[in-house]
C-alpha positions, 0 to 999 in steps of 0.5 A: 215638905212634909208629906202625912200620909193620907188615912183610908179605911182598907189601910193595911196596919202595918204599911201604916206603920212602917210608913209613920216611921219613915216620916219620923225617921225624915225629917220631924212631923208639923202640928197636922202631921202629928195629930192624924198621927195619933188618931189613927194611933187610937183609931183600932185596939192594939196600932199603938202595941203594934209601932212600938214593935216596930220602933224595939224592933230596929233598937235604933236611939234616934228613932226611940226618941222621937217615937217618944217624943210623938207618943208623950202627949194626947194631943200635940202641943203647938208650935213643937217640933222635935230634934232626929239626930241622924242616923246609921247609912242605910237605915231610911233606904232599907224602911223604905223597901220594907214599906214595899215589900209590906202588902205581901206581908199578912197578919196572923190570926188574931190568938194571943200568940201570934205575931205581926211578920215584920219584913226588912230588904236592902237593895243592891250594894247596900247592906243593913245592921240590926239589932233584934228585941231580945239582943240578937244581931244580923248584920243584912246583907247586899240584894238581902230580905230576910223577915223577922218574928220575935214573942215570948215563945220563939224567934222566927227568922225566915232568910227569903234571899241573899245573906245574913251572919247571925249574932244571937242572944242566948235564951234556953227558952227560946230558941233561935230558927233562921229557914231558908224554903224547907231548910232551918238552922237552930241555934241559940248563942252562937255566930253563922252566917247564911248565904241562900244561892241558886244551887244551895245554901251555905252555913257556917258556924263561927262561934258556938252550934246550931243543929241544920236540918236539910228538910222539917221531917230528917233528923238534924245535924249538930254542925259547931265552929269551924265547919260548914253546912251545905245544902242542896237538894241531894242532902248536907254536905260538911265541911271544916273551914278555918273561921279565922281566914273566911272569906264572908260576903261582909267582906266585900270579897268573894274567893274561889277555888272550885267554882263557877262562873254562874256563882261568881256572878250572881254574888257580884249581881249584889251589888253591881249597880247594872245587872250581869248576864251571859249571852250563852248559858253554858259559860256560867259553867264556866270554872272560873277559881281565885279572889274576887272584889265584889263590891267593884263591880267594874275592875272584877268584870275586867279582869273576867275579861283578861282571864276567861277569855269574855267580852264584855258588852252593854246592852238594852232590855225593857229600856233598862242598860244590861252587861253581858258577858261573851265568848270572844269569838 
């Protein structure tokens, strides 16, 4: 069934454009849908440019072909359909999530240099690989959220939740900045990973160098390949790491040397379909060490119960099942 969006005068332009992209990702537009799409597109200046910018940002060949076909003529030819290739795993789902949160992001003023924030979000257990218009690549981790803003003057990403790995295309005229709360990372042509947790922000440089700030007014610190910064309310702690041996979120594993149960559960909840909690908040500070398989939450939780004197049970919260770890009596 072809669910055509219903036009209303007060629709948010970004939300509407994202809905049309979602529809194109699922199936071809029929003649009526395409006519409505074109009418919406031409009804207000700037909509076509916004739609094309969204297509370029996702940079998916199948989406580009489908969009070009939909934009090819002012009036759709009778009974013409458009073939859409199979999408990369997770694309349509991630786009649906973008639509769900799009209403919380507003346009900037009508300045010539203003850019539209483009949110990208992933669900639990789902990652998404994104190629930006400038050629940079972003691997967005599970249960993560970023907001992309690209213009001729700047490249800016907001990491609002979770983790992301960045491969930055070189462009000395447009530094690539990632903001995480009051902290920021600025790079030109490099590779680095950022993981935002409840207690700190972890920045690891795999190639090149970045400038790291914990507060906008503070002097930046230069972080080179093989170095890691832990940003917390107390400042920046620098560490040396072996990038050839690092186990980060992209592997689906977590390696803790001097960690806590709370840190492990925060990472595990990015993959577990059922939220995991502890019965006693004091348990979150329990020391935990080892290598844990994040993608296999049941096995990891079973291992925790055997090694750390815990027991696991299922509880109901607001009509939904959750997993709860408690200390053994």
